C-alpha positions as CSV (number, residue, x, y, z in Angstrom):
1,M,-52.1,43.2,-22.4
2,K,-54.2,39.9,-24.0
3,V,-54.3,37.0,-22.5
4,K,-55.4,33.9,-24.1
5,S,-55.8,30.8,-21.9
6,K,-57.8,27.4,-22.2
7,L,-60.3,29.1,-20.0
8,A,-61.1,32.6,-21.4
9,D,-59.4,35.6,-23.4
10,I,-59.2,38.6,-21.4
11,D,-58.2,41.8,-21.9
12,F,-55.5,42.2,-18.7
13,Q,-54.6,45.5,-17.2
14,F,-51.9,45.8,-15.0
15,G,-52.5,46.2,-11.5
16,K,-50.0,45.6,-8.3
17,F,-46.3,43.5,-8.7
18,E,-45.5,41.3,-6.0
19,V,-42.6,38.6,-5.9
20,K,-43.6,34.8,-4.4
21,R,-41.3,32.4,-4.1
22,N,-39.3,33.0,-7.3
23,H,-42.2,34.1,-9.4
24,L,-43.4,37.5,-10.5
25,V,-47.5,37.6,-9.9
26,I,-48.7,40.4,-11.7
27,H,-52.0,41.3,-10.3
28,S,-55.0,42.8,-12.3
29,H,-56.1,46.0,-12.2
30,P,-58.9,46.1,-9.1
31,D,-61.8,48.1,-11.9
32,Q,-61.6,44.5,-13.9
33,T,-64.9,43.0,-13.8
34,M,-62.6,39.5,-14.1
35,Q,-60.1,39.1,-11.5
36,S,-56.5,37.1,-12.2
37,K,-53.1,36.7,-11.5
38,V,-50.2,36.3,-13.7
39,Y,-47.4,34.1,-12.7
40,V,-43.9,34.4,-14.5
41,S,-41.3,32.4,-13.8
42,P,-37.2,33.3,-14.0
43,D,-37.0,31.6,-16.8
44,D,-39.9,33.6,-18.4
45,I,-38.4,36.6,-17.6
46,F,-35.4,35.7,-19.5
47,S,-36.6,34.1,-22.7
48,G,-38.6,37.0,-23.0
49,L,-35.2,39.3,-22.5
50,V,-33.0,37.0,-24.6
51,R,-36.1,37.4,-27.4
52,A,-35.9,41.2,-27.1
53,F,-32.3,41.7,-27.6
54,L,-32.2,39.5,-30.5
55,F,-35.2,41.2,-32.4
56,P,-35.5,44.7,-30.6
57,A,-38.2,45.5,-33.9
58,R,-40.4,42.7,-32.0
59,A,-40.1,43.6,-28.6
60,L,-41.5,47.4,-29.1
61,P,-44.8,48.3,-29.7
62,L,-45.9,50.2,-32.8
63,P,-48.6,52.3,-33.3
64,S,-51.6,51.2,-34.8
65,T,-52.5,54.6,-35.9
66,G,-49.9,57.2,-36.6
67,P,-49.2,60.6,-38.5
68,S,-49.6,59.7,-42.0
69,L,-46.6,59.8,-44.0
70,D,-48.2,61.4,-47.0
71,P,-46.2,64.0,-48.6
72,I,-47.7,67.3,-47.9
73,P,-50.5,68.7,-50.5
74,G,-48.8,71.6,-52.7
75,V,-45.0,70.7,-51.8
């Protein structure tokens, strides 16, 4: 996942998840050189779910490369 902030743009790989108070805390993977945490509030989770239901095509990741849709040669 790509995370952009005022301090840095990092490629965030998920590590462990935990709950602190009323926030979901996502730690970066231990193998990453820059250790970081992402705090997700209940409002963030709710608005993300609402958007996923309203715009399901945007919620699903699309493959950047995939099988060709070209017709079969010779057919």
